[in-house]
N, C-alpha and C positions, 0 to 999 in steps of 0.2 A: 545448856542442853537440858531438855525436859526428859525425865525418865519415863519408861513404859508404864510404870505404876501411876504416875500423874495423869497420863492420857486415859488410862482405864477409869480412874476416879472421875475425870472430866466427862467421859462418855456416860458413866453410871448416873451422874447428876444432871447433865444437860439433856440427854435424850428423853427421859421421862417427863421433864418439864416442858419440852417442846411438844411432845405428844399430847400431854394434858391440856396445853393451851389451845390445841386445835380440836379438842374433843367436841363432838356433837352427839347427843343422845340419839339412839335409834328412834325413828318416828313411830309412834304407836298407832296402829290402824284403828283401834277401838276409839281413839280420840274423835274421829269423824264418822264412825259407823252410823249408818241410818237405823240400825237395830238399837232401839232405845235401851234395851237390857244390857247390851255390850257397852254402850256409853256409860250407863249408870254403874256398871262394874268398874270401869276405868276411873270414873269420878270418885267412887268410894275408895279405891286403891290409892288415889292421889289426894285425898281430902286433907292430909296433913301438910301439903305444900304451902309455902307462904302465899302463893297465888294459885288457889285451887281451880280445877276446870269447871266450866259452867256451860249451859246451852240455853238458847231461846229458840222457840219453834212456833211456826204457824202453819196452817193447812189451807190450801185452796182446792177444794174438791179432792182429787186423788194426788195432788202435788204437795209434798212437804218441803218447806223452806226453813232452814235452821242455821244459826250461827253458833259455832263452838269456839270457845276462847278460854283463857285463863284470867283470873280476876286479881290483879295487883291491888294493894291497899295504899292509901295516902300515907298513913303512919307519921303524920306531922311534917312530911316533906313538901318542898316546893315542886310541883309537878310540871307545869307548863313552862317551857323555856329552860328547864333545869334537868330534872329527872328524864323528862321527855323533851329533847331539844327541838327547837324550831328548824324548819327547812331540811329535815332529814327523814328518810323513810323509816317508819315505825311499825312494828308488828301489830300495834293496836291491842296490846295486852301484855302477857308474859309467857314464858316457856315456848310451847309450840306456836307457830303462826296462827293467828285467828283465821277461821275458815268459814266462808259462806257456802252452804250446800243447798242444792235443789234437786228434787227427784224428777222434775219436768222443766221445760223451757219457761222462762219468766222474763218480765221486764224489770230492770233496775234503773230507777230514775228515768224511765222512758226508753231505755236502750235494751235490746234483746240480749239475754244471757242464756246460753244453752245449758241443759241439765248437766250437773256435775259438781265438783268441789273446786273452790277458788280461795287462795289466800287473800285475806282482806287486810291490806296495808293502808296506812294514811301518811300524808306529809302535813304535819300541823304547822300553821303560822298563827300570828296573833289575829288576823282578820278573816282568813279562810283556810279551809283544809281541803286537800286533794284526797279523795278516796280511790283506792286502786284495787282492782280484782285481777288476780294473776293465776295462771294455770299451775304454777309450781307451788303446791300447797304442802307437800310432805317435808317441811323444813322446821328447824328450830329457830325461832325469832325471825329477824330480817337479814341475818348474816349472808344467806345465799340468794337474796332477792336478785332477780334477773328481769330488768325492764323489758327485754325483748319478748317476755312471756306474758305481758299485760294484755288483757282482753277488754278492759273497760277502765276508764278514768272519768271522774266527775268531781265537781267542787261542791262543798257544803259550807254553810256559815255557822261557826260556833256561836252559841248563845250562853249567857250566864244562867245557871240553874238557880231556882228559888231556894232549894236546899242542897247542901253539899252531899255527895255520895262518897262514902269512905272506900267502898270497893267499886272497881270499874264494872259496868254492866252494859249489856246489849239487851234490849227488849223489842220483840216484834209483836205488834197487836194484830187483831183479826182483820183490820183494814190493810195490813201490809206495811204500816209505818214502822221503820226500824229506828229506834232511838238509842244512841250512845250516851252514857253519863259517867262522868268521873270527876271527883273533886267538885269544883263549882262550874263545870263546863258540860255542855251537852250539844249534840247535833242530831239531825235525823235525815233519813232518805226513805224512798218508797220502793217496795217490791210488790209485784202483782203478776198474776198469770197472764200469758199471751192471749 
């Protein structure tokens, strides 16, 4: 027979562990704010994170297109197929889900994407990657990914980069080419106004 004190001890130990295992930080609205000052304030606040927040931006007339993400580092680790497993949905960064935002309707790899914010997930494999844009963007990582909320999927071919990139980056140039780079891998896709 277990005494009442033993049950109390069990509750005191197990309940906090269960709660902490399910913890998801509150999603910070400044992470995807189109107000650059708000984002820069958030970026400064989180600069000491192991994977700090970053943003790449381009403008087409009065339409801003930007990708907000957190930058993990290689740190001597094996990235592809290990830290980032193949054939599983990946947040394509760290911390909050990576988010592609547009203040106007655009084309992404030739398909229409309405103005708004979209989580940018990927499914990496050795030969091709699936890029996913999903309306449920206010999430931490890919833990709450919901395929029914996908609005766009397309495939890209990963390429070997000439130089390794220690930190993961997204760059959007003036032509609308979005380039992802991390470790010795890169891929790109195109965004442009309608």
